DRENSE-130018 format. One line per 10 residues: for each residue x, y, z negated of N, C-alpha, C, O. Coordinates in steps of 0.1 Angstrom, whole numbers, plus 5000, padded with zeros to 4 digits. Atoms other than C-alpha are relative to their C-alpha. Example, Ala and Ser with C-alpha at 12.3 -4.5 7.8 and 13.67 -1.06 7.14 Angstrom:
<rs>
5009,4988,5000,5123,4955,4922,5009,5012,5000,5019,5012,4993 ~ 4991,4989,5000,5137,4989,4929,4992,5011,4992,4997,5022,4991
</rs>
This chain:
<rs>
5011,4987,5002,5000,5000,5001,5007,5013,5001,5012,5015,4990 ~ 4990,4984,4998,5018,5035,5009,4991,5006,4992,4979,5004,4988 ~ 5009,4989,5010,5011,5061,4988,4998,5016,5008,5005,5021,5016 ~ 5006,4989,4997,4991,5092,4995,5002,5011,4995,4998,5014,4984 ~ 4996,4992,5000,5008,5121,5001,4998,5012,4989,5006,5016,4981 ~ 5008,4990,5011,4980,5148,4983,4998,4993,4986,4993,5000,4978 ~ 5002,5004,5009,4980,5122,4955,5013,5005,4992,5013,5010,4981 ~ 4985,4996,5004,5016,5129,4950,5001,5016,4991,5010,5020,4985 ~ 4996,4987,5006,5008,5164,4939,4996,5000,4987,5001,5008,4979 ~ 5002,5002,5012,4991,5152,4911,5009,4993,4992,5012,4996,4980
4987,5011,5003,5017,5127,4905,5008,5010,4993,5010,5010,4981 ~ 4989,4991,5008,5044,5157,4902,4996,5012,4991,5005,5020,4987 ~ 5001,4992,5005,5026,5177,4883,5001,4993,4985,5006,4998,4975 ~ 4999,5005,5015,5022,5151,4856,5017,4994,4998,5022,4990,4988 ~ 4986,5002,5007,5059,5143,4859,5007,5013,4996,5015,5013,4987 ~ 4998,4988,5006,5066,5180,4854,4997,5000,4987,5007,4996,4980 ~ 5000,5001,5014,5051,5182,4820,5001,4987,4995,5000,4988,4983 ~ 4991,5007,5009,5063,5149,4810,5015,5001,4996,5019,4997,4985 ~ 4988,4995,5002,5096,5161,4814,5001,5012,4993,5011,5014,4986 ~ 4998,4992,5009,5089,5191,4799,4997,5000,4984,4998,5010,4977
5008,5001,5012,5076,5177,4767,5013,4992,4993,5024,4988,4998 ~ 4987,5003,5010,5098,5165,4737,4992,4990,4992,4980,4989,4991 ~ 5012,5008,5010,5089,5135,4709,4999,5012,4989,4988,5013,4983 ~ 5007,4991,5011,5091,5164,4684,4989,5007,5000,4983,5010,4990 ~ 5008,4990,4996,5068,5186,4705,4987,4990,5000,4977,4995,5005 ~ 5014,5008,5002,5040,5156,4698,4999,4993,4990,4993,4983,4989 ~ 5002,5006,5007,5049,5152,4668,5008,4986,4993,5007,4983,4981 ~ 4990,5010,4999,5076,5122,4672,5012,5004,4995,5017,5013,5001 ~ 4989,4996,4999,5109,5124,4653,5010,4992,5013,5007,4981,5019 ~ 4995,5004,4988,5134,5120,4679,5016,4995,4988,5023,5000,4980
4986,5003,5010,5163,5099,4662,5010,4991,5008,5019,4985,5002 ~ 4993,5005,4989,5178,5085,4697,5011,5007,5005,5010,5016,5014 ~ 4988,4989,4997,5212,5101,4698,5005,4997,5017,5012,5004,5024 ~ 4991,5001,4988,5219,5083,4731,4988,4998,5011,4989,4991,5021 ~ 5009,5000,4990,5184,5092,4748,5006,5009,5010,5013,5019,5006 ~ 4990,4994,4990,5198,5105,4783,4983,5005,5008,4983,5014,5016 ~ 5013,4993,4993,5159,5111,4795,4994,5013,4999,4988,5015,4988 ~ 5005,4988,5005,5146,5146,4799,4988,4999,4996,4982,4993,5004 ~ 5013,5002,5005,5113,5146,4780,4995,4987,4999,5002,4977,4995 ~ 5002,5016,5008,5091,5115,4774,5003,4992,5012,5007,4997,5023
5000,5012,4990,5093,5084,4794,4989,4997,5006,4980,5000,4999 ~ 5015,5004,4998,5064,5071,4814,4993,4990,4991,4981,4990,4990 ~ 5003,5011,5008,5061,5042,4790,4992,5008,4985,4982,5005,4978 ~ 5005,4995,5010,5058,5066,4764,4985,5008,5003,4978,5009,4993 ~ 5011,4993,4997,5030,5087,4780,4984,4990,5001,4973,4993,4998 ~ 5011,5003,5000,5010,5058,4787,4996,4992,4987,4985,4986,4985 ~ 5005,5005,5015,5012,5045,4749,4991,5008,4995,4981,5006,4989 ~ 5008,4984,5007,4999,5079,4740,4986,5004,5004,4978,5012,4998 ~ 5011,4996,4990,4971,5080,4769,4994,4980,5000,4986,4976,5008 ~ 5007,5014,5004,4961,5041,4758,5000,4988,5012,4995,4978,5010
5003,5005,4988,4966,5027,4794,5015,4991,4996,5020,4989,4985 ~ 4990,5010,4999,4996,5002,4805,5011,5010,5009,5007,5018,5017 ~ 4994,4996,4994,5026,5013,4818,5001,5002,5015,5001,5013,5021 ~ 5005,5000,4987,5023,5002,4851,4991,5006,5007,4993,5008,5019 ~ 5012,4995,5001,4991,5016,4853,5007,5015,5002,5010,5018,5014 ~ 4997,4988,4997,5003,5051,4848,5012,5002,5013,5012,5012,5020 ~ 4986,4996,4994,5037,5046,4867,4993,5002,5015,4999,5010,5022 ~ 5007,5005,4990,5011,5036,4899,4991,5015,4998,4991,5020,5009 ~ 5010,4984,5000,4987,5075,4890,5013,5007,5003,5011,5015,5013 ~ 4992,4989,4998,5023,5094,4888,5008,4998,5016,5015,5007,5020
4995,5002,4987,5035,5079,4923,4988,5002,5011,4991,5003,5023 ~ 5011,4996,4990,5002,5085,4942,4995,4987,5004,4990,4987,5015 ~ 5004,5011,4995,4994,5050,4946,4983,4994,4995,4978,4984,5000 ~ 5011,5005,5001,4960,5047,4930,4995,5018,4998,5001,5028,4999 ~ 5008,4992,5003,4931,5071,4921,4997,4999,4982,4995,4988,4978 ~ 5003,5006,5014,4924,5071,4883,4984,5007,4995,4980,5018,5000 ~ 5011,4998,5004,4893,5076,4867,4997,5012,4993,5007,5015,4986 ~ 5002,4988,5008,4880,5107,4850,5003,4998,4987,5011,5006,4983 ~ 4996,5005,5012,4883,5090,4814,5016,5000,5000,5024,5007,4993 ~ 4983,5000,5000,4920,5082,4823,5007,5012,5000,5017,5014,4992
4989,4988,5000,4931,5117,4832,4996,5005,4987,5005,5009,4980 ~ 5002,4989,5009,4914,5133,4806,5006,4993,4987,5008,5000,4977 ~ 4988,5005,5009,4935,5106,4782,5015,5003,5001,5023,5005,4992 ~ 4987,4995,4995,4966,5114,4803,5002,5015,4995,5013,5018,4990 ~ 4995,4987,5003,4961,5151,4795,4999,5005,4986,5003,5016,4983 ~ 4997,4999,5008,4957,5146,4762,5014,4999,4992,5020,5006,4984 ~ 4986,4998,4998,4989,5133,4762,5011,5005,4999,5020,5005,4991 ~ 4990,4988,4991,5007,5157,4782,4995,5011,4993,4998,5023,4996 ~ 5001,4979,5007,4991,5184,4756,4996,5013,5011,4999,5025,5010 ~ 5004,4990,4991,4976,5201,4787,4994,5007,4992,4989,5003,4982
5006,4992,4999,4964,5231,4783,4983,5002,5005,4978,4992,5010 ~ 5008,4999,4992,4928,5246,4795,5001,5004,5010,4993,4999,5018 ~ 4996,4999,4986,4941,5260,4825,5007,4990,5007,5006,4989,5019 ~ 4992,5011,4991,4965,5230,4833,4988,4990,5000,4986,4984,5011 ~ 5011,5009,4997,4933,5206,4826,4994,5002,5011,4991,4993,5018 ~ 5010,4999,4993,4913,5226,4847,5006,4999,5013,4999,4999,5022 ~ 4989,4999,4988,4946,5226,4875,4999,4985,5001,4998,4982,5013 ~ 4997,5015,5004,4947,5186,4865,4989,4994,5013,4991,4989,5024 ~ 5012,5003,4989,4912,5182,4878,4994,5004,5011,4985,4998,5017 ~ 5003,4996,4986,4910,5205,4906,5006,4989,5011,5001,4983,5021
4992,5013,4994,4936,5182,4920,4998,4984,5001,5002,4974,5008 ~ 5007,5017,5001,4918,5151,4910,4993,4999,5010,4993,4989,5017 ~ 5015,4996,4993,4888,5163,4928,5004,5001,5016,5000,4994,5025 ~ 4991,4998,4983,4909,5174,4961,5003,4989,5004,5004,4987,5016 ~ 4990,5013,4992,4926,5139,4964,4988,4988,4999,4990,4977,5004 ~ 5009,5010,5003,4894,5120,4954,4995,4994,5014,4990,5002,5022 ~ 5006,5007,4988,4884,5091,4981,4981,5004,5000,4973,5004,4991 ~ 5019,5007,4996,4844,5090,4999,4998,5016,5000,5006,5025,4999 ~ 5006,4985,5004,4820,5121,4997,4994,5000,4989,4987,4991,4984 ~ 5002,4993,5010,4815,5142,4971,4987,5012,4999,4981,5018,5008
5013,4991,4998,4787,5164,4958,5004,5016,4995,5010,5018,4985 ~ 4991,4991,5000,4796,5200,4960,5003,5008,4980,4994,5013,4973 ~ 4995,4997,5013,4811,5210,4926,4990,5015,4992,4986,5016,4981 ~ 5007,4991,5007,4791,5243,4924,4984,5001,5007,4982,5000,5019 ~ 5016,5004,4996,4752,5242,4927,5000,5015,5004,5008,5025,5002 ~ 5005,4986,4996,4731,5270,4941,4983,4996,4997,4977,4986,5002 ~ 5015,5004,5003,4693,5276,4925,4994,5001,5014,4996,5010,5022 ~ 5011,5006,4988,4670,5263,4950,4989,5012,5001,4984,5016,4991 ~ 5009,4991,4999,4647,5291,4966,4987,5000,4992,4982,5010,4988 ~ 5012,5000,5007,4616,5279,4950,5001,5004,4987,4995,5013,4982
4998,4998,5014,4627,5278,4919,5002,5016,4996,4996,5021,4987 ~ 4999,4987,5002,4641,5315,4925,4988,5009,5000,4989,5019,4995 ~ 5015,4991,4996,4606,5329,4935,4991,4997,4985,4983,5005,4980 ~ 5010,5005,5013,4590,5310,4904,5009,5009,4988,5003,5014,4979 ~ 4995,4994,5007,4617,5327,4885,4999,5017,4999,5000,5024,4989 ~ 5001,4987,4995,4614,5360,4897,4984,5006,4997,4983,5018,4996 ~ 5013,4998,5001,4575,5361,4893,4995,4997,4986,4983,4998,4984 ~ 5000,4998,5016,4579,5357,4854,5007,5012,4995,5019,5013,4993 ~ 4992,4989,4999,4582,5389,4847,4997,5001,4982,5008,5004,4977 ~ 5002,5002,5015,4569,5387,4806,5003,4987,4992,5000,4985,4980
4991,5014,5000,4587,5351,4806,5011,4998,4996,5013,4990,5005 ~ 4986,5004,4999,4622,5346,4796,5002,4988,5008,4994,4979,5004 ~ 4998,5014,4993,4634,5318,4820,5015,5001,5010,5020,5010,5016 ~ 4986,5002,4993,4665,5303,4836,4999,4988,5009,4989,4981,5009 ~ 4997,5011,4992,4678,5278,4863,5011,4992,4993,5022,4998,4990 ~ 4984,5007,5004,4701,5248,4848,5000,4990,5009,4991,4982,5012 ~ 4997,5015,4989,4718,5224,4873,5005,4993,4993,5000,4990,4982 ~ 4991,5014,5005,4744,5198,4867,5006,5007,4986,5008,5019,4985 ~ 4989,4997,5012,4764,5199,4833,4989,5013,4991,4991,5017,4979 ~ 5007,4991,5008,4738,5224,4820,5003,5012,5005,5001,5022,4998
4993,4988,4993,4753,5250,4843,4988,5012,5003,4977,5010,5009 ~ 5014,4993,4997,4730,5282,4843,5003,5006,5014,5014,5012,5017 ~ 5001,4998,4984,4723,5288,4880,4993,5014,5008,4995,5019,5019 ~ 5008,4989,4998,4698,5317,4878,4993,5006,4990,4990,4998,4981 ~ 5007,4997,5014,4679,5337,4853,4999,5016,5001,5006,5024,5006 ~ 5009,4988,4992,4654,5366,4852,5004,5012,4987,5008,5010,4975 ~ 4995,4989,5011,4660,5400,4833,4998,5000,4989,5005,5005,4980 ~ 5006,5002,5020,4640,5390,4800,5009,4988,4996,5013,4987,4985 ~ 4993,5014,5005,4660,5356,4799,5014,5010,4993,5016,5009,4981 ~ 4991,4994,4999,4691,5380,4800,5005,5006,4988,5015,5003,4981
5007,4993,5010,4679,5403,4776,5000,4995,4983,5002,5001,4972 ~ 5005,5011,5012,4670,5375,4750,5015,4992,4997,5020,4989,4986 ~ 4986,5012,5005,4703,5352,4752,5015,5006,5003,5023,5004,4994 ~ 4989,4991,5003,4733,5374,4767,5001,5002,5016,4994,4996,5024 ~ 5005,4994,4985,4738,5393,4801,5014,4990,5005,5025,4990,5001 ~ 4992,5010,4994,4751,5365,4822,5008,5005,5013,5019,5000,5016 ~ 4991,4994,4989,4763,5386,4852,5012,5003,4991,5022,4998,4997 ~ 4987,4999,4997,4791,5395,4834,5011,4988,4995,5023,4990,4993 ~ 4994,5014,5003,4802,5358,4826,5004,4995,5016,4996,4993,5025 ~ 4993,5007,4988,4824,5344,4855,4991,4988,5003,4986,4979,4996
5010,5012,4994,4805,5322,4880,5003,4981,4995,4995,4972,4995 ~ 4993,5014,5005,4826,5290,4867,4997,4998,4985,4996,4987,4979 ~ 5001,4999,5017,4822,5299,4832,4983,4996,4993,4981,4991,4982 ~ 5010,5001,5005,4781,5300,4832,4994,4989,4998,4987,4985,5007 ~ 5003,5006,5005,4774,5274,4814,4995,4997,4983,5002,5001,4974 ~ 5007,5000,5014,4748,5263,4782,5007,4997,4988,5005,5002,4977 ~ 4998,5003,5011,4767,5246,4764,5015,5004,4996,5020,5002,4985 ~ 4985,4993,5005,4801,5262,4768,4994,5012,4990,5000,5013,4980 ~ 5007,4987,5004,4778,5297,4755,4996,4997,4985,4994,5006,4977 ~ 5006,5003,5015,4766,5278,4724,5012,4997,4992,5013,4999,4980
4990,5004,5008,4797,5266,4714,5013,5011,4997,5020,5009,4988 ~ 4993,4991,5002,4819,5299,4720,5002,5011,5003,5012,5019,5004 ~ 5008,4982,5006,4800,5329,4721,4995,5004,4991,4983,5008,4992 ~ 5004,4992,5014,4797,5342,4687,4985,5004,4999,4977,4999,4992 ~ 5015,4996,4999,4766,5363,4698,4990,4992,5001,4980,4993,4994 ~ 5010,5011,4997,4748,5333,4711,4998,4991,4992,4987,4985,4992 ~ 4998,5007,5009,4761,5315,4683,4987,5005,4985,4981,4997,4979 ~ 5003,4990,5008,4744,5340,4659,4982,4997,5006,4973,4992,5000 ~ 5015,5003,4993,4712,5338,4682,4989,4991,4993,4979,4995,4988 ~ 5006,5011,5010,4700,5305,4666,5001,4998,4989,5012,4997,4984
5004,5004,5016,4684,5300,4633,5007,4984,4998,5016,4981,4989 ~ 4996,5015,5001,4692,5264,4636,5013,4995,5014,5013,4987,5023 ~ 4986,5008,4991,4727,5260,4654,5006,4991,5002,5014,4989,5012 ~ 4993,5011,4999,4738,5233,4646,4989,4989,5007,4992,4978,5012 ~ 5010,5014,4994,4704,5213,4658,5001,5003,5019,5002,4994,5027 ~ 4998,4994,4989,4706,5235,4692,5014,4991,5004,5013,4981,5012 ~ 4989,5006,4994,4742,5225,4695,5002,4988,5001,5008,4984,5011 ~ 4995,5011,4999,4743,5190,4685,4989,4994,5016,4994,4985,5023 ~ 5009,5002,4992,4710,5186,4712,5008,5002,5011,5010,4992,5017 ~ 4995,4999,4989,4729,5201,4740,5014,4993,5002,5019,4994,5013
4993,5006,5003,4758,5182,4729,4994,4980,5011,4998,4974,5021 ~ 5010,5011,4992,4733,5150,4739,4999,5000,5010,5000,4990,5016 ~ 5010,5003,4985,4718,5162,4770,5016,5000,5008,5015,4994,5019 ~ 4986,5002,4996,4758,5164,4781,5005,4987,5003,5011,4982,5013 ~ 4996,5016,4998,4763,5129,4772,4994,4993,5013,4999,4986,5021 ~ 5010,5009,4989,4733,5120,4794,5010,5002,5013,5014,4991,5018 ~ 4996,4996,4989,4751,5142,4823,5016,4992,5002,5022,4994,5013 ~ 4987,5008,5001,4783,5120,4817,4997,4986,5006,5002,4980,5015 ~ 5004,5013,4991,4763,5089,4823,4998,4998,5015,5001,4989,5023 ~ 5007,4996,4990,4749,5100,4850,5011,4997,5013,5010,4990,5022
4990,4998,4989,4781,5108,4869,5014,5001,4990,5017,5011,4985 ~ 4991,4998,5011,4812,5099,4846,5012,5008,5009,5022,5012,5003 ~ 4988,4997,4997,4835,5113,4877,4999,5013,5003,5008,5019,5007 ~ 5002,4984,5003,4824,5146,4875,5012,5009,4994,5015,5011,4982 ~ 4985,4993,5001,4855,5168,4878,4996,5012,4989,5004,5014,4980 ~ 4999,4991,5009,4840,5198,4861,4991,4998,4988,4989,5007,4979 ~ 5003,5002,5014,4821,5183,4835,5010,4994,4994,5013,5000,4983 ~ 4984,5002,5007,4854,5166,4825,5005,5009,4998,5008,5008,4986 ~ 4992,4985,5003,4870,5201,4825,4995,5005,4987,5002,5009,4978 ~ 5009,4990,5007,4840,5215,4803,5002,4990,4985,5002,4996,4974
4999,5010,5010,4844,5183,4778,5016,5001,4993,5020,4999,4982 ~ 4987,5001,5005,4880,5188,4777,5003,5011,4992,5011,5011,4983 ~ 4999,4985,5002,4876,5226,4772,4999,5001,4985,5007,5006,4977 ~ 5010,5002,5009,4852,5220,4745,5006,4990,4984,5004,4991,4972 ~ 4993,5014,5010,4870,5189,4727,5014,5012,4997,5016,5014,4985 ~ 4988,4992,5008,4903,5214,4722,4992,5012,4989,4994,5015,4977 ~ 5003,4987,5010,4883,5245,4710,4993,5000,4990,4993,5010,4983 ~ 5012,5002,5010,4854,5231,4687,5000,4985,4994,5000,4975,5001 ~ 4996,5010,5006,4859,5207,4661,4988,4992,4998,4989,4979,4996 ~ 5012,5010,4997,4820,5200,4661,4998,4996,5008,4991,4985,5007
5003,5008,4987,4819,5193,4696,5007,4987,5000,5002,4976,5001 ~ 4989,5014,5001,4851,5170,4692,4988,4986,4996,4983,4977,5002 ~ 5007,5010,5005,4831,5152,4667,4986,4993,5002,4983,4982,4999 ~ 5009,5003,4995,4797,5152,4680,4998,4991,5014,4990,4983,5017 ~ 5001,5010,4988,4807,5140,4714,5002,4984,4999,4997,4976,5007 ~ 4995,5016,5006,4822,5105,4698,4989,4994,4997,4989,4982,4996 ~ 5011,5009,5010,4786,5099,4681,4993,4993,5014,4987,4982,5014 ~ 5007,5001,4989,4774,5097,4718,4987,4991,5002,4983,4980,5008 ~ 5016,4997,4999,4739,5106,4711,4996,5005,5016,5003,5011,5024 ~ 5007,4998,4986,4715,5108,4741,4991,5010,4999,4987,5010,4987
5013,4991,4998,4689,5135,4748,4995,5003,5014,5001,5005,5024 ~ 5005,5005,4989,4665,5132,4772,4985,5011,5002,4976,5008,5010 ~ 5011,4991,5005,4639,5163,4759,4996,5009,5011,5005,5015,5017 ~ 5004,4988,4990,4619,5186,4782,4992,5008,4994,4986,5017,5000 ~ 5013,4986,5007,4597,5206,4757,5008,4996,4988,5014,4986,4986 ~ 4997,4996,5016,4606,5218,4722,4996,5017,4994,4990,5027,4998 ~ 5004,4988,5006,4604,5245,4700,5012,5009,4992,5014,5003,4982 ~ 4988,4994,5002,4635,5270,4693,4998,5015,4989,4991,5024,4995 ~ 5002,4991,5007,4635,5296,4661,5015,5011,5005,5027,5006,5003 ~ 4987,4991,4997,4663,5326,4674,4992,5010,4990,4981,5010,4987
5000,4990,5007,4666,5358,4654,5005,5012,5009,5016,5014,5006 ~ 4996,4989,4993,4672,5389,4678,5003,5013,4993,4996,5017,4983 ~ 4996,4990,5007,4689,5419,4668,4986,5010,5008,4982,5019,5001 ~ 5011,4988,4992,4660,5439,4693,4987,4997,4993,4981,5004,4985 ~ 5016,5006,5005,4628,5418,4687,4998,4992,4991,4988,4985,4991 ~ 5000,5008,5012,4638,5400,4655,4996,4987,5003,5000,4982,5013 ~ 4997,5011,5003,4627,5368,4645,4987,4996,5011,4977,5003,5013 ~ 5006,5005,4992,4612,5348,4670,4997,4980,5001,5004,4971,4998 ~ 5001,5012,5000,4595,5315,4675,4996,4994,5013,4984,4993,5014 ~ 5000,5005,4988,4597,5300,4712,5000,4990,5004,5010,4983,5002
5001,5011,4992,4584,5274,4732,5004,4995,5011,4997,4999,5020 ~ 4992,5002,4987,4607,5257,4760,4993,4990,5006,4990,4979,5001 ~ 5004,5015,4993,4593,5238,4787,5008,5000,5011,5013,5012,5013 ~ 4996,5003,4988,4609,5226,4819,4992,4994,5013,4983,4986,5013 ~ 5009,5005,4987,4598,5222,4856,5013,4992,5010,5022,4998,5014 ~ 4989,5005,4991,4620,5200,4877,4996,5003,5017,4985,5001,5023 ~ 5004,5001,4985,4627,5207,4911,4996,4990,5011,5005,4981,5012 ~ 5002,5010,4993,4612,5186,4936,5011,4995,5011,5014,4984,5015 ~ 4990,4999,4988,4639,5195,4963,5013,4993,4996,5018,4986,5005 ~ 4989,5000,5006,4670,5189,4940,4995,4996,4984,4989,5004,4977
5004,5004,5011,4663,5167,4909,5008,5003,4987,5007,4999,4975 ~ 4988,4999,5008,4694,5181,4894,4999,5016,4994,5008,5021,4988 ~ 5010,4988,5005,4674,5213,4887,4990,5002,4997,4980,5000,5004 ~ 5010,4995,5004,4655,5228,4865,4996,5012,4993,5004,5018,4986 ~ 5004,4987,5005,4634,5258,4855,4992,4999,4988,4980,4996,4987 ~ 5002,4998,5013,4633,5262,4817,4994,5017,4997,5000,5027,4998 ~ 5009,4988,5006,4608,5289,4804,5002,5003,4983,5006,4994,4976 ~ 5003,4998,5014,4603,5305,4767,4990,5011,5001,4991,5022,5006 ~ 5013,4996,5005,4570,5313,4755,4995,5000,4988,4996,4991,4981 ~ 5000,5004,5014,4557,5322,4725,4983,4998,5000,4979,5001,5011
5011,5000,5002,4520,5317,4713,4993,5014,5001,4997,5022,4993 ~ 5011,4990,5000,4493,5345,4721,4997,5007,4985,4994,4999,4976 ~ 5004,4997,5011,4487,5368,4691,5009,4999,4989,5005,5002,4978 ~ 4990,5001,5009,4519,5361,4671,5011,5013,5001,5014,5018,5012 ~ 4984,4997,4998,4550,5381,4662,5009,5000,5011,5016,5009,5017 ~ 4989,5001,4990,4568,5365,4685,4997,5003,5014,5005,5005,5023 ~ 5006,4998,4984,4544,5371,4715,5001,5013,4997,5008,5017,5007 ~ 4997,4985,5000,4545,5407,4704,5017,5004,5001,5022,5014,5007 ~ 4982,4997,5000,4588,5404,4698,4997,5001,5016,4993,5012,5021 ~ 4999,5000,4986,4587,5394,4736,4997,5009,5010,5002,5011,5021
5005,4989,4997,4567,5422,4743,5011,5017,5002,5013,5026,5010 ~ 4990,4985,5002,4592,5452,4728,5014,4990,5011,5020,4995,5020 ~ 4987,5001,4996,4620,5433,4739,4998,5001,5022,5008,5002,5029 ~ 5002,4995,4986,4606,5437,4778,5003,5010,5002,5011,5013,5011 ~ 5005,4985,5000,4598,5471,4771,5018,5005,5002,5023,5012,5011 ~ 4983,4996,4999,4637,5473,4762,5006,5001,5007,5013,5011,5009 ~ 4991,5002,4988,4650,5458,4788,5001,5006,5014,5010,5005,5023 ~ 5003,4993,4990,4633,5477,4813,5005,5018,4997,5008,5027,5005 ~ 4994,4988,5005,4644,5507,4797,5018,5000,5000,5023,5011,4998 ~ 4986,4998,5008,4683,5497,4791,5005,4998,5016,5001,4988,5022
4997,5004,4989,4700,5500,4825,5011,4983,5000,5015,4978,5010
</rs>
């Protein structure tokens, strides 16, 4: 079997990282004064990644395509930071064999029409990995200014764990966060080779101890309706019911709406928020 030249780009990246690390860098005392290898040996990386030395060697040589889970373990073994992990996954996606789904989804036109018709109801369109594909002005006023977030970073789970204002929005943040991890787990089961998903999980594993603990619990959630209690700095305390509508043209996309019972303080709070959003540039 001949080597794939494009895969060697990923292998070269792994080799460079391997050579740049030392035993001390990974917390192991280096007591071998005769050691001539610069950085880590292949067998040491393989041991840290819990794979065989031969398997790792073939990955580094570009002879095989590693799975997403193996890539994640190699990333941990090589102490890759967020940018390096994203680069690794981009290389792996570029080198993957066979047809692939587009990394970046676009909201379906029919969902956008529904979204823009919901003037008094916060609504967003979620795609794979709980990426935020579209939103209406009231959703932006309620949750966060999505427009200011780079397109590749617009993800609900990422916001829940990394944005302090979004975290403070939910009265029961832990329940919301654990549910979002369980939903992300289901996404991983549907497509374990999703490079963006692996990158997101790797990033949140590094950044947040709660995410890291809940991810290994393997809890799964398939909820399509529910109730959230929020504390908004303008609208005050809100009890909102969320419902989802799946797009027939693309089952990977859902319109999520947030509504309040008529005649309640929460209903009045949404009207106040809508009025405030209309006056705010």
